[in-house]
N, CA, C and O atoms as a GROMACS GRO file, in nm:
protein
  432
    1MET      N    1   9.576  11.960  10.549
    1MET     CA    2   9.492  11.976  10.451
    1MET      C    3   9.465  12.050  10.364
    1MET      O    4   9.455  12.034  10.242
    2LEU      N    5   9.450  12.146  10.435
    2LEU     CA    6   9.440  12.285  10.373
    2LEU      C    7   9.550  12.349  10.282
    2LEU      O    8   9.525  12.416  10.182
    3ASP      N    9   9.704  12.312  10.339
    3ASP     CA   10   9.835  12.338  10.274
    3ASP      C   11   9.847  12.244  10.159
    3ASP      O   12   9.946  12.266  10.088
    4GLY      N   13   9.765  12.139  10.122
    4GLY     CA   14   9.759  12.081  10.042
    4GLY      C   15   9.879  11.918  10.040
    4GLY      O   16   9.906  11.829   9.959
    5ASP      N   17   9.913  11.952  10.166
    5ASP     CA   18  10.046  11.832  10.212
    5ASP      C   19   9.957  11.707  10.269
    5ASP      O   20   9.926  11.705  10.388
    6LEU      N   21   9.923  11.618  10.191
    6LEU     CA   22   9.848  11.512  10.166
    6LEU      C   23   9.946  11.421  10.262
    6LEU      O   24   9.898  11.379  10.368
    7GLU      N   25  10.073  11.391  10.230
    7GLU     CA   26  10.147  11.303  10.325
    7GLU      C   27  10.167  11.339  10.448
    7GLU      O   28  10.170  11.244  10.527
    8ALA      N   29  10.187  11.470  10.507
    8ALA     CA   30  10.156  11.517  10.637
    8ALA      C   31  10.062  11.481  10.705
    8ALA      O   32  10.065  11.435  10.819
    9PHE      N   33   9.953  11.504  10.623
    9PHE     CA   34   9.831  11.476  10.698
    9PHE      C   35   9.837  11.330  10.726
    9PHE      O   36   9.794  11.289  10.834
   10GLY      N   37   9.890  11.240  10.630
   10GLY     CA   38   9.861  11.098  10.635
   10GLY      C   39   9.954  11.039  10.787
   10GLY      O   40   9.927  10.950  10.868
   11ARG      N   41  10.059  11.122  10.779
   11ARG     CA   42  10.115  11.089  10.879
   11ARG      C   43  10.061  11.076  11.016
   11ARG      O   44  10.069  10.987  11.100
   12ALA      N   45   9.990  11.214  11.013
   12ALA     CA   46   9.906  11.243  11.127
   12ALA      C   47   9.794  11.138  11.166
   12ALA      O   48   9.742  11.113  11.275
   13MET      N   49   9.778  11.088  11.046
   13MET     CA   50   9.625  11.016  11.061
   13MET      C   51   9.694  10.849  11.114
   13MET      O   52   9.633  10.786  11.200
   14ASP      N   53   9.809  10.799  11.060
   14ASP     CA   54   9.915  10.687  11.118
   14ASP      C   55   9.942  10.712  11.288
   14ASP      O   56   9.935  10.625  11.374
   15ALA      N   57   9.972  10.842  11.308
   15ALA     CA   58  10.025  10.865  11.443
   15ALA      C   59   9.892  10.832  11.517
   15ALA      O   60   9.888  10.747  11.605
   16SER      N   61   9.784  10.904  11.476
   16SER     CA   62   9.674  10.891  11.551
   16SER      C   63   9.623  10.773  11.586
   16SER      O   64   9.564  10.765  11.694
   17HIS      N   65   9.638  10.646  11.494
   17HIS     CA   66   9.596  10.510  11.493
   17HIS      C   67   9.714  10.438  11.582
   17HIS      O   68   9.689  10.342  11.654
   18ALA      N   69   9.818  10.482  11.572
   18ALA     CA   70   9.912  10.430  11.657
   18ALA      C   71   9.861  10.455  11.833
   18ALA      O   72   9.848  10.367  11.918
   19SER      N   73   9.840  10.592  11.849
   19SER     CA   74   9.789  10.650  11.991
   19SER      C   75   9.654  10.581  12.027
   19SER      O   76   9.615  10.567  12.143
   20LEU      N   77   9.599  10.548  11.936
   20LEU     CA   78   9.445  10.488  12.016
   20LEU      C   79   9.464  10.353  11.998
   20LEU      O   80   9.364  10.283  12.015
   21ARG      N   81   9.593  10.286  11.960
   21ARG     CA   82   9.592  10.137  11.976
   21ARG      C   83   9.696  10.142  12.083
   21ARG      O   84   9.676  10.058  12.171
   22ASP      N   85   9.779  10.199  12.097
   22ASP     CA   86   9.909  10.155  12.165
   22ASP      C   87   9.871  10.253  12.319
   22ASP      O   88   9.898  10.197  12.426
   23ASP      N   89   9.832  10.344  12.322
   23ASP     CA   90   9.816  10.474  12.428
   23ASP      C   91   9.666  10.441  12.524
   23ASP      O   92   9.654  10.439  12.646
   24TYR      N   93   9.550  10.416  12.403
   24TYR     CA   94   9.422  10.426  12.460
   24TYR      C   95   9.380  10.288  12.468
   24TYR      O   96   9.290  10.254  12.545
   25GLU      N   97   9.449  10.193  12.381
   25GLU     CA   98   9.422  10.012  12.360
   25GLU      C   99   9.236   9.965  12.310
   25GLU      O  100   9.169   9.862  12.322
   26VAL      N  101   9.210  10.096  12.254
   26VAL     CA  102   9.081  10.102  12.187
   26VAL      C  103   9.048  10.055  12.056
   26VAL      O  104   8.930  10.053  12.020
   27SER      N  105   9.167  10.007  11.962
   27SER     CA  106   9.176   9.919  11.854
   27SER      C  107   9.138   9.793  11.882
   27SER      O  108   9.092   9.762  11.992
   28CYS      N  109   9.157   9.689  11.762
   28CYS     CA  110   9.151   9.583  11.790
   28CYS      C  111   9.192   9.495  11.671
   28CYS      O  112   9.147   9.549  11.570
   29PRO      N  113   9.245   9.404  11.646
   29PRO     CA  114   9.329   9.315  11.492
   29PRO      C  115   9.255   9.325  11.398
   29PRO      O  116   9.314   9.314  11.291
   30GLU      N  117   9.109   9.348  11.389
   30GLU     CA  118   9.044   9.355  11.245
   30GLU      C  119   9.069   9.506  11.204
   30GLU      O  120   9.114   9.538  11.094
   31LEU      N  121   9.032   9.605  11.313
   31LEU     CA  122   9.108   9.756  11.295
   31LEU      C  123   9.224   9.743  11.226
   31LEU      O  124   9.225   9.769  11.105
   32ASP      N  125   9.330   9.704  11.287
   32ASP     CA  126   9.465   9.692  11.274
   32ASP      C  127   9.523   9.653  11.147
   32ASP      O  128   9.619   9.710  11.096
   33ALA      N  129   9.455   9.544  11.093
   33ALA     CA  130   9.478   9.466  10.969
   33ALA      C  131   9.361   9.580  10.849
   33ALA      O  132   9.383   9.577  10.728
   34LEU      N  133   9.314   9.617  10.872
   34LEU     CA  134   9.242   9.719  10.773
   34LEU      C  135   9.339   9.827  10.772
   34LEU      O  136   9.368   9.858  10.657
   35VAL      N  137   9.409   9.904  10.873
   35VAL     CA  138   9.471   9.998  10.854
   35VAL      C  139   9.603   9.948  10.792
   35VAL      O  140   9.639   9.984  10.680
   36ASP      N  141   9.671   9.868  10.866
   36ASP     CA  142   9.796   9.792  10.752
   36ASP      C  143   9.795   9.784  10.598
   36ASP      O  144   9.872   9.824  10.511
   37ALA      N  145   9.661   9.707  10.599
   37ALA     CA  146   9.644   9.695  10.437
   37ALA      C  147   9.616   9.770  10.373
   37ALA      O  148   9.639   9.753  10.253
   38ALA      N  149   9.530   9.931  10.429
   38ALA     CA  150   9.547  10.052  10.356
   38ALA      C  151   9.690  10.120  10.319
   38ALA      O  152   9.713  10.158  10.204
   39ARG      N  153   9.771  10.131  10.410
   39ARG     CA  154   9.876  10.176  10.414
   39ARG      C  155   9.992  10.074  10.318
   39ARG      O  156  10.099  10.116  10.274
   40GLU      N  157   9.949   9.963  10.305
   40GLU     CA  158  10.038   9.893  10.224
   40GLU      C  159  10.006   9.865  10.080
   40GLU      O  160  10.064   9.788  10.003
   41ASN      N  161   9.874   9.964  10.051
   41ASN     CA  162   9.836   9.934   9.912
   41ASN      C  163   9.806  10.096   9.874
   41ASN      O  164   9.699  10.109   9.813
   42GLY      N  165   9.872  10.206   9.897
   42GLY     CA  166   9.880  10.313   9.838
   42GLY      C  167   9.805  10.412   9.952
   42GLY      O  168   9.798  10.525   9.905
   43ALA      N  169   9.753  10.406  10.074
   43ALA     CA  170   9.716  10.518  10.149
   43ALA      C  171   9.821  10.584  10.174
   43ALA      O  172   9.934  10.535  10.180
   44ALA      N  173   9.788  10.727  10.194
   44ALA     CA  174   9.886  10.820  10.263
   44ALA      C  175   9.879  10.800  10.408
   44ALA      O  176   9.971  10.821  10.487
   45GLY      N  177   9.758  10.756  10.437
   45GLY     CA  178   9.736  10.722  10.582
   45GLY      C  179   9.603  10.668  10.645
   45GLY      O  180   9.496  10.677  10.584
   46ALA      N  181   9.611  10.620  10.749
   46ALA     CA  182   9.487  10.546  10.786
   46ALA      C  183   9.483  10.557  10.910
   46ALA      O  184   9.585  10.570  10.978
   47ARG      N  185   9.328  10.552  10.971
   47ARG     CA  186   9.298  10.518  11.123
   47ARG      C  187   9.160  10.462  11.159
   47ARG      O  188   9.059  10.454  11.089
   48LEU      N  189   9.177  10.429  11.269
   48LEU     CA  190   9.035  10.369  11.354
   48LEU      C  191   8.955  10.493  11.329
   48LEU      O  192   9.007  10.604  11.319
   49THR      N  193   8.823  10.470  11.318
   49THR     CA  194   8.716  10.608  11.315
   49THR      C  195   8.584  10.535  11.428
   49THR      O  196   8.552  10.418  11.449
   50GLY      N  197   8.537  10.653  11.477
   50GLY     CA  198   8.410  10.581  11.549
   50GLY      C  199   8.458  10.560  11.670
   50GLY      O  200   8.549  10.625  11.720
   51ALA      N  201   8.380  10.440  11.738
   51ALA     CA  202   8.389  10.461  11.927
   51ALA      C  203   8.500  10.328  11.953
   51ALA      O  204   8.505  10.265  12.058
   52GLY      N  205   8.596  10.300  11.818
   52GLY     CA  206   8.687  10.216  11.853
   52GLY      C  207   8.624  10.040  11.858
   52GLY      O  208   8.527  10.001  11.794
   53PHE      N  209   8.703   9.962  11.943
   53PHE     CA  210   8.663   9.824  11.958
   53PHE      C  211   8.561   9.796  11.902
   53PHE      O  212   8.442   9.790  11.932
   54GLY      N  213   8.684   9.762  11.733
   54GLY     CA  214   8.569   9.704  11.616
   54GLY      C  215   8.466   9.793  11.531
   54GLY      O  216   8.365   9.766  11.467
   55GLY      N  217   8.546   9.931  11.562
   55GLY     CA  218   8.439  10.003  11.463
   55GLY      C  219   8.469  10.024  11.298
   55GLY      O  220   8.459   9.927  11.224
   56CYS      N  221   8.497  10.123  11.259
   56CYS     CA  222   8.531  10.161  11.118
   56CYS      C  223   8.690  10.181  11.084
   56CYS      O  224   8.777  10.169  11.171
   57ALA      N  225   8.710  10.204  10.984
   57ALA     CA  226   8.876  10.258  10.957
   57ALA      C  227   8.832  10.373  10.819
   57ALA      O  228   8.741  10.372  10.737
   58VAL      N  229   8.934  10.453  10.843
   58VAL     CA  230   8.918  10.569  10.716
   58VAL      C  231   9.063  10.570  10.663
   58VAL      O  232   9.161  10.560  10.736
   59ALA      N  233   9.066  10.580  10.554
   59ALA     CA  234   9.221  10.568  10.477
   59ALA      C  235   9.205  10.725  10.397
   59ALA      O  236   9.096  10.781  10.397
   60LEU      N  237   9.299  10.774  10.345
   60LEU     CA  238   9.325  10.888  10.287
   60LEU      C  239   9.421  10.876  10.169
   60LEU      O  240   9.541  10.885  10.194
   61CYS      N  241   9.378  10.858  10.041
   61CYS     CA  242   9.454  10.840   9.924
   61CYS      C  243   9.442  10.905   9.810
   61CYS      O  244   9.325  10.894   9.773
   62ARG      N  245   9.511  10.972   9.730
   62ARG     CA  246   9.532  11.024   9.609
   62ARG      C  247   9.411  10.948   9.508
   62ARG      O  248   9.418  10.826   9.494
   63ALA      N  249   9.322  11.011   9.451
   63ALA     CA  250   9.253  10.968   9.369
   63ALA      C  251   9.302  10.852   9.260
   63ALA      O  252   9.244  10.748   9.228
   64ASN      N  253   9.402  10.894   9.224
   64ASN     CA  254   9.468  10.793   9.129
   64ASN      C  255   9.492  10.660   9.214
   64ASN      O  256   9.482  10.552   9.155
   65ARG      N  257   9.516  10.662   9.322
   65ARG     CA  258   9.564  10.530   9.383
   65ARG      C  259   9.428  10.461   9.450
   65ARG      O  260   9.436  10.376   9.540
   66LEU      N  261   9.301  10.510   9.394
   66LEU     CA  262   9.188  10.460   9.483
   66LEU      C  263   9.150  10.287   9.477
   66LEU      O  264   9.102  10.215   9.564
   67GLU      N  265   9.195  10.256   9.333
   67GLU     CA  266   9.181  10.116   9.254
   67GLU      C  267   9.223  10.049   9.342
   67GLU      O  268   9.160   9.970   9.412
   68MET      N  269   9.381  10.084   9.348
   68MET     CA  270   9.487   9.990   9.390
   68MET      C  271   9.452  10.007   9.567
   68MET      O  272   9.481   9.909   9.636
   69LEU      N  273   9.410  10.088   9.614
   69LEU     CA  274   9.387  10.065   9.745
   69LEU      C  275   9.300   9.947   9.794
   69LEU      O  276   9.326   9.847   9.860
   70LEU      N  277   9.178   9.997   9.734
   70LEU     CA  278   9.035   9.891   9.700
   70LEU      C  279   9.065   9.739   9.685
   70LEU      O  280   9.028   9.645   9.756
   71GLU      N  281   9.141   9.740   9.574
   71GLU     CA  282   9.176   9.601   9.500
   71GLU      C  283   9.264   9.512   9.652
   71GLU      O  284   9.242   9.404   9.708
   72GLY      N  285   9.356   9.610   9.671
   72GLY     CA  286   9.482   9.560   9.747
   72GLY      C  287   9.441   9.501   9.900
   72GLY      O  288   9.495   9.417   9.972
   73SER      N  289   9.287   9.604   9.920
   73SER     CA  290   9.294   9.584  10.074
   73SER      C  291   9.162   9.478  10.075
   73SER      O  292   9.108   9.461  10.184
   74LYS      N  293   9.119   9.419   9.976
   74LYS     CA  294   9.042   9.284   9.978
   74LYS      C  295   9.087   9.163  10.046
   74LYS      O  296   9.206   9.138  10.029
   75GLY      N  297   9.023   9.086  10.115
   75GLY     CA  298   9.070   8.992  10.176
   75GLY      C  299   9.186   8.964  10.222
   75GLY      O  300   9.188   8.946  10.343
   76ARG      N  301   9.289   8.952  10.165
   76ARG     CA  302   9.418   8.958  10.252
   76ARG      C  303   9.443   8.993  10.372
   76ARG      O  304   9.476   8.904  10.451
   77PRO      N  305   9.435   9.127  10.417
   77PRO     CA  306   9.444   9.147  10.531
   77PRO      C  307   9.361   9.081  10.644
   77PRO      O  308   9.385   9.092  10.764
   78MET      N  309   9.270   9.018  10.595
   78MET     CA  310   9.186   8.969  10.715
   78MET      C  311   9.204   8.842  10.744
   78MET      O  312   9.124   8.787  10.820
   79GLU      N  313   9.351   8.744  10.669
   79GLU     CA  314   9.368   8.607  10.681
   79GLU      C  315   9.465   8.619  10.792
   79GLU      O  316   9.515   8.512  10.826
   80ARG      N  317   9.506   8.733  10.863
   80ARG     CA  318   9.572   8.745  11.018
   80ARG      C  319   9.445   8.709  11.127
   80ARG      O  320   9.464   8.646  11.232
   81VAL      N  321   9.345   8.748  11.093
   81VAL     CA  322   9.220   8.735  11.168
   81VAL      C  323   9.144   8.616  11.167
   81VAL      O  324   9.108   8.556  11.066
   82PRO      N  325   9.115   8.578  11.315
   82PRO     CA  326   9.014   8.444  11.304
   82PRO      C  327   8.922   8.444  11.218
   82PRO      O  328   8.874   8.558  11.209
   83ALA      N  329   8.862   8.352  11.134
   83ALA     CA  330   8.744   8.327  11.049
   83ALA      C  331   8.656   8.422  11.098
   83ALA      O  332   8.622   8.533  11.058
   84ASP      N  333   8.621   8.342  11.209
   84ASP     CA  334   8.492   8.396  11.295
   84ASP      C  335   8.500   8.514  11.332
   84ASP      O  336   8.387   8.552  11.360
   85ARG      N  337   8.575   8.592  11.346
   85ARG     CA  338   8.593   8.744  11.404
   85ARG      C  339   8.616   8.824  11.241
   85ARG      O  340   8.606   8.947  11.242
   86ARG      N  341   8.639   8.767  11.131
   86ARG     CA  342   8.632   8.886  11.018
   86ARG      C  343   8.544   8.957  10.992
   86ARG      O  344   8.439   8.892  11.000
   87PRO      N  345   8.524   9.066  10.964
   87PRO     CA  346   8.415   9.142  10.953
   87PRO      C  347   8.411   9.142  10.810
   87PRO      O  348   8.497   9.110  10.728
   88SER      N  349   8.228   9.210  10.788
   88SER     CA  350   8.211   9.215  10.644
   88SER      C  351   8.288   9.345  10.609
   88SER      O  352   8.329   9.439  10.678
   89SER      N  353   8.293   9.314  10.472
   89SER     CA  354   8.343   9.423  10.378
   89SER      C  355   8.249   9.496  10.315
   89SER      O  356   8.173   9.433  10.242
   90ARG      N  357   8.231   9.641  10.325
   90ARG     CA  358   8.165   9.740  10.238
   90ARG      C  359   8.256   9.828  10.247
   90ARG      O  360   8.313   9.877  10.345
   91THR      N  361   8.269   9.854  10.085
   91THR     CA  362   8.342   9.987  10.061
   91THR      C  363   8.226  10.074  10.044
   91THR      O  364   8.107  10.043  10.044
   92ARG      N  365   8.295  10.216  10.025
   92ARG     CA  366   8.185  10.333   9.994
   92ARG      C  367   8.294  10.419   9.918
   92ARG      O  368   8.407  10.439   9.963
   93ARG      N  369   8.248  10.466   9.799
   93ARG     CA  370   8.343  10.561   9.713
   93ARG      C  371   8.292  10.697   9.754
   93ARG      O  372   8.173  10.718   9.776
   94PRO      N  373   8.384  10.787   9.763
   94PRO     CA  374   8.328  10.920   9.801
   94PRO      C  375   8.219  10.975   9.693
   94PRO      O  376   8.239  10.969   9.572
   95ALA      N  377   8.100  11.029   9.755
   95ALA     CA  378   7.996  11.081   9.686
   95ALA      C  379   8.060  11.192   9.576
   95ALA      O  380   8.032  11.194   9.457
   96ARG      N  381   8.142  11.272   9.637
   96ARG     CA  382   8.244  11.362   9.549
   96ARG      C  383   8.362  11.458   9.656
   96ARG      O  384   8.362  11.466   9.779
   97THR      N  385   8.437  11.511   9.578
   97THR     CA  386   8.532  11.580   9.617
   97THR      C  387   8.510  11.718   9.686
   97THR      O  388   8.427  11.803   9.656
   98TRP      N  389   8.600  11.720   9.784
   98TRP     CA  390   8.611  11.849   9.814
   98TRP      C  391   8.708  11.929   9.801
   98TRP      O  392   8.828  11.902   9.809
   99SER      N  393   8.638  12.072   9.774
   99SER     CA  394   8.731  12.197   9.752
   99SER      C  395   8.810  12.252   9.864
   99SER      O  396   8.766  12.233   9.978
  100ARG      N  397   8.932  12.327   9.847
  100ARG     CA  398   8.988  12.358   9.952
  100ARG      C  399   8.886  12.487  10.006
  100ARG      O  400   8.865  12.494  10.127
  101SER      N  401   8.841  12.560   9.940
  101SER     CA  402   8.735  12.643  10.006
  101SER      C  403   8.631  12.600  10.098
  101SER      O  404   8.594  12.649  10.205
  102GLU      N  405   8.592  12.496  10.033
  102GLU     CA  406   8.474  12.404  10.140
  102GLU      C  407   8.544  12.346  10.245
  102GLU      O  408   8.483  12.328  10.351
  103LEU      N  409   8.671  12.311  10.236
  103LEU     CA  410   8.728  12.254  10.387
  103LEU      C  411   8.797  12.360  10.476
  103LEU      O  412   8.847  12.338  10.586
  104ARG      N  413   8.790  12.492  10.404
  104ARG     CA  414   8.819  12.624  10.505
  104ARG      C  415   8.672  12.657  10.579
  104ARG      O  416   8.675  12.728  10.680
  105VAL      N  417   8.581  12.620  10.544
  105VAL     CA  418   8.415  12.652  10.558
  105VAL      C  419   8.405  12.548  10.674
  105VAL      O  420   8.360  12.580  10.784
  106LEU      N  421   8.453  12.416  10.643
  106LEU     CA  422   8.426  12.299  10.762
  106LEU      C  423   8.518  12.345  10.904
  106LEU      O  424   8.476  12.331  11.019
  107GLU      N  425   8.625  12.391  10.873
  107GLU     CA  426   8.722  12.393  10.943
  107GLU      C  427   8.647  12.503  11.060
  107GLU      O  428   8.639  12.475  11.179
  108ALA      N  429   8.603  12.608  11.008
  108ALA     CA  430   8.527  12.719  11.077
  108ALA      C  431   8.438  12.674  11.179
  108ALA      O  432   8.370  12.755  11.242
   0.00000   0.00000   0.00000
């Protein structure tokens, strides 16, 4: 991220999700559906976050793709998840964007 390579960071997020799903088996169909939907709708990368086993997903996208990501991720990805297991949908917009200097501070 510090180098501004969003696509490389996105690939790392995707690989991390795959590892959590396949190697550690801590994902679930609901999270996989959310991650897949994010990738299909403009995210550079996505992965589960939190403790797994039904936690949350985080997606990385450029600001000009945010609306496409949000709209494309509503409803449809859950079609493959049984109705009684579908999570509620709460979307949070970033409160602000981070500058590169702030990211460096967070990294230290």
